[in-house]
C-alpha positions as CSV (number, residue, x, y, z in Angstrom):
1,M,-6.1,-81.3,19.5
2,G,-9.9,-81.6,19.9
3,E,-12.4,-79.2,18.3
4,Q,-13.0,-77.3,21.5
5,D,-9.2,-76.9,22.0
6,K,-8.8,-75.5,18.5
7,I,-11.7,-73.1,19.1
8,S,-10.2,-72.0,22.4
9,T,-6.7,-71.5,20.8
10,L,-8.0,-69.3,18.0
11,E,-10.2,-67.3,20.3
12,E,-7.2,-66.8,22.6
13,E,-5.2,-65.5,19.7
14,M,-8.0,-63.1,18.8
15,N,-8.2,-61.9,22.4
16,Q,-4.4,-61.4,22.4
17,I,-5.0,-58.7,19.8
18,P,-5.7,-55.9,22.2
19,H,-8.8,-55.1,22.4
20,T,-16.9,-51.9,-15.8
21,Q,-18.8,-52.2,-18.5
22,A,-20.7,-55.5,-18.5
23,M,-23.6,-56.2,-16.2
24,M,-23.8,-59.2,-13.9
25,V,-26.8,-61.4,-14.2
26,T,-28.4,-61.0,-10.8
27,P,-31.2,-62.9,-9.0
28,N,-34.7,-61.8,-9.7
29,T,-34.9,-59.9,-6.5
30,K,-32.5,-57.3,-7.9
31,Q,-32.6,-55.2,-11.0
32,A,-29.5,-55.2,-13.1
33,S,-27.9,-51.8,-13.6
34,E,-27.2,-50.2,-17.0
35,K,-23.9,-50.5,-18.6
36,T,-21.2,-48.3,-17.0
37,S,-20.8,-45.3,-19.2
38,N,-17.4,-44.3,-20.7
39,N,-17.9,-40.6,-19.7
40,L,-18.4,-41.1,-15.9
41,F,-15.5,-39.0,-14.8
42,T,-13.8,-35.9,-15.9
43,E,-12.3,-35.4,-19.4
44,E,-8.9,-35.4,-17.8
45,C,-9.5,-38.8,-16.4
46,D,-10.5,-40.2,-19.8
47,E,-7.5,-38.7,-21.4
48,T,-5.3,-40.3,-18.8
49,A,-6.7,-43.7,-19.5
50,E,-6.1,-43.3,-23.2
51,S,-2.6,-42.0,-22.5
52,I,-1.8,-45.0,-20.3
53,Q,-3.1,-47.4,-22.8
54,E,-1.1,-45.8,-25.6
55,Q,2.1,-45.9,-23.5
56,L,1.6,-49.5,-22.6
57,S,0.9,-50.5,-26.2
58,R,4.2,-49.0,-27.3
59,Q,6.3,-50.9,-24.8
60,C,8.9,-53.3,-26.1
61,T,7.8,-56.9,-26.4
62,W,11.1,-58.1,-24.8
63,P,9.9,-59.4,-21.4
64,W,12.6,-57.7,-19.4
65,S,11.6,-54.3,-20.8
66,D,9.0,-54.1,-18.0
67,F,11.7,-54.7,-15.5
68,F,13.9,-51.8,-16.8
69,D,10.8,-49.5,-17.2
70,S,9.9,-50.1,-13.6
71,K,13.4,-49.1,-12.5
72,V,14.3,-46.3,-14.9
73,A,11.6,-44.9,-17.1
74,F,8.5,-44.9,-14.8
75,Q,8.3,-42.4,-12.0
76,T,8.2,-43.8,-8.6
77,S,5.1,-41.9,-7.6
78,L,1.7,-43.4,-8.0
79,P,-0.5,-41.5,-10.5
80,A,-1.1,-37.8,-9.7
81,P,-4.5,-36.7,-8.4
82,L,-6.9,-36.0,-11.3
83,G,-9.4,-33.7,-9.6
84,P,-9.2,-29.9,-9.2
85,F,-7.6,-30.2,-5.8
86,Q,-4.3,-31.4,-4.4
87,V,-4.6,-33.8,-1.5
88,G,-3.5,-33.4,2.1
89,Y,-3.5,-36.1,4.7
90,L,-3.2,-36.6,8.5
91,D,-2.6,-39.9,10.3
92,L,-4.6,-40.2,13.6
93,M,-4.3,-42.7,16.4
94,T,-6.3,-42.2,19.5
95,P,-4.9,-43.6,22.8
96,G,-6.1,-46.9,24.2
97,L,-6.2,-50.6,23.2
98,P,-7.4,-51.4,19.6
99,Q,-10.9,-52.4,20.8
100,D,-11.3,-48.9,22.3
101,S,-9.3,-46.6,19.9
102,S,-8.9,-45.7,16.3
103,L,-6.2,-45.6,13.7
104,L,-7.1,-43.5,10.6
105,R,-5.6,-41.8,7.6
106,I,-7.7,-38.7,6.7
107,Y,-7.4,-37.6,3.1
108,Y,-8.7,-34.2,2.3
109,P,-8.9,-31.6,-0.5
110,A,-6.0,-29.1,-0.4
111,P,-5.5,-26.0,-2.5
112,S,-4.5,-26.7,-6.1
113,N,-1.1,-24.9,-5.6
114,T,-0.1,-27.2,-2.7
115,S,3.5,-28.6,-3.2
116,I,4.1,-32.3,-2.7
117,T,7.6,-32.1,-1.4
118,S,7.9,-35.2,0.9
119,P,5.3,-37.7,-0.2
120,P,4.9,-40.8,2.0
121,L,6.2,-44.2,0.9
122,W,3.4,-46.5,-0.2
123,A,5.2,-49.4,1.5
124,D,8.4,-49.5,3.5
125,K,10.5,-52.6,4.2
126,E,8.3,-53.6,7.2
127,C,5.1,-53.2,5.2
128,R,6.5,-55.3,2.4
129,A,7.5,-58.0,4.9
130,G,4.0,-57.9,6.4
131,M,2.3,-58.2,3.0
132,L,4.5,-61.2,2.1
133,R,3.7,-62.9,5.4
134,F,0.0,-62.4,4.6
135,I,0.4,-63.8,1.0
136,Q,2.2,-66.8,2.5
137,S,-0.7,-67.3,5.0
138,A,-3.4,-67.1,2.3
139,A,-1.5,-69.6,0.1
140,W,-1.7,-72.2,2.8
141,D,-5.2,-71.3,4.2
142,W,-7.2,-69.9,1.4
143,P,-10.4,-68.2,2.8
144,T,-13.8,-69.8,2.1
145,W,-15.9,-68.1,-0.6
146,V,-12.9,-66.4,-2.2
147,N,-12.5,-67.5,-5.8
148,N,-8.9,-68.4,-6.5
149,S,-8.7,-69.0,-10.2
150,E,-6.8,-65.7,-10.8
151,F,-4.2,-66.8,-8.3
152,N,-3.3,-70.2,-9.9
153,P,0.4,-69.1,-10.4
154,L,0.5,-68.4,-6.6
155,F,-0.4,-72.0,-5.9
156,A,2.1,-73.2,-8.5
157,A,4.8,-71.3,-6.6
158,K,3.6,-72.9,-3.4
159,K,4.2,-76.3,-4.9
160,I,7.7,-75.3,-6.2
161,L,8.8,-73.7,-2.9
162,L,7.2,-76.6,-0.9
163,S,7.1,-75.1,2.6
164,P,5.7,-71.8,4.1
165,A,9.3,-70.9,5.1
166,G,10.6,-71.5,1.6
167,F,7.7,-69.6,0.1
168,L,8.4,-66.6,2.3
169,T,12.1,-66.6,1.6
170,G,11.7,-66.9,-2.2
171,F,9.2,-64.0,-2.3
172,S,11.2,-61.9,0.1
173,L,14.3,-62.2,-2.0
174,G,12.4,-61.5,-5.2
175,W,10.5,-58.4,-4.3
176,P,13.5,-56.0,-3.9
177,L,14.8,-57.2,-7.2
178,I,11.6,-56.8,-9.3
179,G,9.4,-54.6,-7.3
180,T,9.1,-50.8,-7.6
181,V,9.3,-48.4,-4.7
182,R,6.3,-46.2,-4.9
183,T,5.4,-42.9,-3.2
184,I,1.9,-41.5,-2.6
185,P,1.4,-38.0,-4.2
186,I,-0.2,-36.4,-1.1
187,A,1.1,-33.8,1.4
188,R,1.1,-34.3,5.1
189,A,-0.6,-31.5,7.1
190,A,-1.3,-29.5,4.0
191,P,-3.8,-26.6,4.3
192,L,-7.4,-27.6,3.9
193,A,-9.1,-26.1,0.8
194,P,-12.1,-23.9,1.8
195,H,-15.5,-25.6,1.3
196,V,-18.8,-24.3,0.4
197,G,-22.2,-25.1,2.0
198,S,-22.3,-27.4,5.0
199,G,-18.9,-28.9,4.4
200,W,-17.1,-31.5,2.3
201,P,-18.9,-34.9,1.7
202,V,-17.3,-37.7,3.8
203,V,-16.5,-41.3,2.8
204,V,-15.3,-43.7,5.5
205,F,-13.3,-46.4,3.8
206,S,-12.7,-50.0,5.0
207,H,-9.8,-52.0,3.5
208,G,-9.7,-55.7,2.8
209,M,-7.8,-58.6,4.2
210,G,-4.0,-58.2,4.1
211,C,-4.2,-54.4,3.7
212,N,-3.9,-51.3,5.8
213,R,-5.0,-47.7,5.7
214,F,-2.8,-46.8,2.7
215,N,-2.8,-49.9,0.5
216,M,-5.8,-48.6,-1.4
217,S,-4.5,-45.0,-1.5
218,Q,-5.4,-44.3,-5.1
219,L,-9.1,-44.7,-4.5
220,C,-8.9,-42.5,-1.5
221,Y,-6.7,-39.6,-2.8
222,Q,-8.4,-39.5,-6.2
223,L,-11.8,-39.1,-4.5
224,A,-10.3,-36.5,-2.2
225,S,-9.0,-34.6,-5.2
226,Q,-12.6,-34.2,-6.4
227,G,-13.6,-32.5,-3.2
228,V,-14.3,-35.3,-0.7
229,M,-13.0,-36.1,2.8
230,V,-12.0,-39.7,2.8
231,V,-11.2,-41.4,6.1
232,A,-9.4,-44.7,5.7
233,V,-9.8,-47.0,8.8
234,E,-6.9,-49.3,9.7
235,H,-8.4,-52.4,11.1
236,R,-6.5,-54.0,14.0
237,E,-8.2,-57.3,14.7
238,G,-5.7,-59.4,12.8
239,S,-7.1,-59.3,9.3
240,G,-4.6,-56.8,8.0
241,F,-1.0,-57.7,7.1
242,G,0.2,-56.1,10.3
243,T,-0.5,-53.0,12.3
244,F,0.2,-51.5,15.8
245,Y,-1.0,-49.5,18.7
246,M,0.7,-47.4,21.4
247,N,1.0,-48.7,24.9
248,G,2.3,-45.6,26.6
249,D,5.5,-44.8,24.7
250,T,5.9,-48.3,23.5
251,V,4.8,-49.5,20.0
252,E,3.0,-52.8,20.3
253,N,2.8,-54.7,17.0
254,I,-0.3,-56.7,15.9
255,P,0.6,-59.4,13.3
256,H,-1.7,-60.9,10.8
257,L,-3.8,-63.6,12.3
258,Q,-3.6,-66.8,10.2
259,V,-7.0,-68.5,10.3
260,P,-7.1,-72.2,9.3
261,V,-9.9,-73.2,6.9
262,D,-11.6,-75.7,9.2
263,E,-14.8,-76.0,11.3
264,N,-13.7,-72.9,13.4
265,E,-13.1,-70.5,10.5
266,Y,-16.5,-68.9,10.5
267,R,-16.5,-68.2,14.2
268,V,-13.2,-66.4,14.0
269,R,-14.1,-64.4,10.8
270,N,-17.5,-63.4,12.3
271,K,-15.7,-62.1,15.4
272,Q,-13.3,-60.2,13.2
273,I,-16.0,-58.5,11.1
274,N,-17.9,-57.4,14.2
275,H,-14.7,-55.9,15.5
276,R,-14.1,-54.2,12.1
277,C,-17.7,-52.8,12.2
278,E,-17.1,-51.3,15.6
279,E,-14.0,-49.6,14.2
280,V,-15.9,-48.0,11.4
281,L,-18.7,-46.8,13.8
282,R,-16.0,-45.5,16.2
283,A,-14.4,-43.6,13.3
284,I,-17.7,-41.9,12.6
285,D,-18.1,-40.9,16.2
286,L,-14.6,-39.5,16.2
287,L,-15.3,-37.4,13.1
288,V,-18.3,-35.9,14.8
289,K,-16.0,-34.8,17.6
290,I,-13.4,-33.4,15.3
291,N,-16.0,-31.5,13.3
292,A,-17.3,-30.0,16.5
293,G,-13.8,-28.8,17.4
294,E,-13.3,-31.1,20.4
295,A,-9.7,-31.7,21.4
296,I,-8.4,-35.1,20.3
297,T,-5.2,-36.7,21.5
298,N,-3.1,-38.0,18.6
299,V,-0.6,-40.5,20.0
300,I,1.1,-40.8,16.5
301,D,2.5,-37.3,17.1
302,K,4.5,-38.5,20.1
303,N,6.8,-40.5,17.8
304,N,6.8,-38.1,14.9
305,N,9.4,-35.4,14.5
306,A,7.7,-33.8,11.5
307,V,5.0,-31.2,11.6
308,K,2.4,-32.1,14.3
309,S,-1.1,-32.9,13.2
310,D,-3.4,-29.9,13.6
311,L,-6.8,-31.5,13.7
312,T,-8.4,-28.1,14.3
313,I,-8.2,-27.3,10.6
314,L,-10.9,-29.9,10.1
315,K,-13.4,-28.2,12.5
316,S,-16.7,-27.5,10.8
317,S,-15.4,-28.9,7.5
318,M,-17.4,-32.1,7.1
319,D,-21.0,-32.5,6.1
320,L,-21.8,-35.4,8.4
321,T,-25.5,-34.7,8.4
322,N,-26.4,-35.0,4.8
323,N,-23.4,-36.5,3.0
324,L,-21.8,-39.4,5.0
325,Y,-21.0,-42.5,3.0
326,L,-19.3,-45.8,3.5
327,A,-17.1,-47.7,1.0
328,G,-15.0,-50.8,1.2
329,H,-13.3,-53.6,-0.6
330,S,-13.5,-57.4,0.0
331,F,-13.6,-57.9,3.8
332,G,-14.0,-54.1,3.9
333,G,-17.0,-54.4,1.5
334,S,-18.9,-56.7,3.9
335,T,-17.7,-54.6,6.9
336,V,-19.4,-51.4,5.5
337,L,-22.5,-53.3,4.6
338,L,-22.9,-54.4,8.2
339,A,-21.9,-51.0,9.6
340,S,-24.4,-49.1,7.5
341,S,-27.2,-51.0,9.2
342,L,-26.1,-49.7,12.6
343,N,-25.7,-46.0,12.0
344,T,-28.5,-43.7,10.9
345,K,-26.2,-41.0,9.6
346,V,-24.9,-43.1,6.7
347,K,-26.6,-42.1,3.4
348,A,-25.4,-44.8,1.0
349,V,-22.9,-47.6,0.6
350,F,-20.4,-48.7,-2.1
351,A,-19.0,-52.2,-1.8
352,M,-16.3,-53.7,-4.2
353,D,-16.0,-57.5,-4.3
354,P,-17.7,-57.8,-0.9
355,W,-16.6,-61.0,0.9
356,M,-19.8,-62.1,2.7
357,Y,-18.6,-65.4,4.3
358,P,-18.0,-63.7,7.7
359,L,-21.7,-62.8,7.8
360,A,-23.1,-66.0,6.4
361,E,-24.9,-66.9,9.6
362,Q,-25.5,-63.4,11.1
363,K,-28.8,-61.6,10.6
364,F,-28.4,-58.1,9.4
365,E,-30.2,-55.7,7.0
366,I,-29.0,-53.7,4.1
367,A,-31.4,-50.8,4.2
368,K,-29.4,-48.0,2.6
369,P,-29.0,-47.3,-1.2
370,T,-26.1,-49.6,-2.2
371,L,-23.9,-50.2,-5.2
372,I,-22.1,-53.5,-5.4
373,V,-19.3,-53.7,-8.0
374,N,-17.7,-57.1,-8.6
375,T,-14.8,-58.0,-10.8
376,D,-16.0,-60.7,-13.1
377,I,-13.9,-63.5,-11.7
378,F,-14.9,-62.7,-8.1
379,V,-18.6,-63.1,-8.7
380,N,-19.6,-65.9,-6.2
381,P,-23.2,-67.2,-5.7
382,N,-22.6,-67.6,-2.0
383,N,-21.7,-64.0,-1.6
384,L,-24.7,-62.9,-3.6
385,K,-27.0,-65.1,-1.6
386,V,-26.1,-63.3,1.6
387,I,-26.4,-59.9,0.1
388,N,-29.8,-60.7,-1.4
389,E,-31.2,-62.1,1.9
390,A,-30.0,-59.0,3.8
391,S,-31.5,-56.6,1.2
392,K,-34.7,-58.4,0.4
393,N,-36.7,-55.4,1.6
394,N,-34.5,-52.9,-0.2
395,S,-35.2,-52.0,-3.8
396,D,-32.3,-49.7,-4.1
397,V,-29.4,-52.2,-4.4
398,T,-27.6,-52.2,-7.7
399,F,-25.0,-54.7,-9.1
400,E,-22.4,-54.0,-11.7
401,V,-19.4,-56.1,-13.0
402,L,-16.1,-54.6,-13.9
403,E,-14.8,-56.6,-16.8
404,G,-11.1,-57.2,-17.3
405,G,-10.2,-56.6,-13.7
406,V,-9.2,-58.9,-10.9
407,H,-9.8,-58.8,-7.2
408,L,-6.6,-56.9,-6.5
409,S,-7.4,-54.3,-9.2
410,P,-8.8,-51.7,-6.7
411,T,-5.6,-51.9,-4.6
412,D,-2.3,-50.2,-5.3
413,L,-0.4,-53.5,-5.2
414,P,-0.3,-54.2,-9.0
415,M,1.6,-51.0,-9.5
416,A,4.4,-52.2,-7.2
417,F,5.4,-54.7,-9.9
418,P,6.3,-54.6,-13.6
419,T,3.5,-55.4,-16.0
420,V,5.1,-58.7,-17.1
421,L,4.8,-60.1,-13.6
422,R,1.3,-58.9,-12.6
423,K,-0.5,-61.7,-14.4
424,V,1.8,-64.3,-12.8
425,L,1.0,-62.8,-9.3
426,G,-2.8,-62.7,-9.9
427,M,-2.7,-58.9,-10.1
428,K,-3.8,-58.4,-13.8
429,G,-6.8,-59.5,-15.8
430,T,-7.3,-58.7,-19.5
431,V,-6.9,-55.0,-18.9
432,D,-3.8,-53.3,-17.6
433,A,-3.9,-52.2,-13.9
434,E,-3.4,-48.5,-14.6
435,V,-6.4,-48.5,-17.0
436,T,-8.5,-50.6,-14.6
437,M,-7.8,-48.2,-11.8
438,V,-8.9,-45.2,-13.8
439,E,-12.2,-47.0,-14.6
440,I,-12.8,-47.9,-11.0
441,N,-12.2,-44.3,-9.9
442,K,-14.7,-43.2,-12.6
443,I,-17.3,-45.5,-11.2
444,V,-16.7,-44.5,-7.6
445,W,-16.9,-40.8,-8.4
446,Q,-20.0,-41.1,-10.5
447,W,-21.7,-43.0,-7.7
448,L,-20.9,-40.4,-5.2
449,K,-21.6,-37.4,-7.5
450,N,-25.1,-38.7,-8.1
451,L,-25.8,-38.8,-4.3
452,I,-24.2,-35.6,-3.0
453,S,-26.8,-33.2,-1.8
């Protein structure tokens, strides 16, 4: 197949998707930030980190103890919200093709006495299958500018299992045996806690490659428990592990798009990030309408026998004038950096391990106050070069490094597996995932708290 044929094939596939405590040494154009403080969050959060560390240190050294702990001793729920509020949520999908519509999960502060009676699953069987297909895809076509040293065991497994089909079969059989079924401690359609002033601050969140609107739920619901409206966009251009849209009453699936690492990779990734950027901007426009009390059609309700989503509870509840922020991880980090340059309402941006390859040749400007947090292994000079070029006229860009974490630390994925296997799967650095997640939430909340008007 010639070069033009390969480009045409990839573009045809794209078109078929209906439309912590150490500082990074940064280039001289940026000023390094001060060390991350240990008291960034609430006292309860600090106590939780200490409690987690103490529990982990007491675990039996017998390797299989982690297996039994995951099945018996540990609760199936992800950690409870640490803020003064419980967390409610609504899933929203507007009608239309993915290039014209939105799929969101809205996390919001609920009264502290809200009961969590039917928490949603973090990942059902279909989600797990989609994540495994994405891992298989990445193992054979590792994206450019993504450091892979923390995933060496993954590549070893690739050699042992030989073929993509064997890899997928091996992991598919293993996950039900060793993985943990997790639920998310949030309440669907819960009452909205009353706000003061102009409304709750709003963070629009963009997930990374191989994820969806709830794979990074801990970041979202912990922030919501502090009194923030968090809107997680589900991207539907093929970078996630799999998603869907509604074609009338029919569910149409959108699988992960495998992108070969060849001369066409950049063209496809650049097209994806601009699609993702449009989804973030469309989400902001949708929030403006919801806040104004406009009627919004939610097609998810058509196939849901539970309580219908009452979006009117969100009317006049969001401060979109003074307190609108963007946050994202990996592909989502670069997505929000681009989106922030195209919306004047955005006040500041938080990007974790931003993957800048999709913007390597695109001119854009980082003009808003921005915090970049990298895990130490993910620091890549190519990513930094793109950020520094885009922000050369912006003196308010700060870099920090979270020591001991890995690229997947901000996601919920490490907590789906027993501790003994996290290192093997590239999900654990020198610090346990539970502790790292607490530290990340502290950093995010301190960043936002310093900015809220």
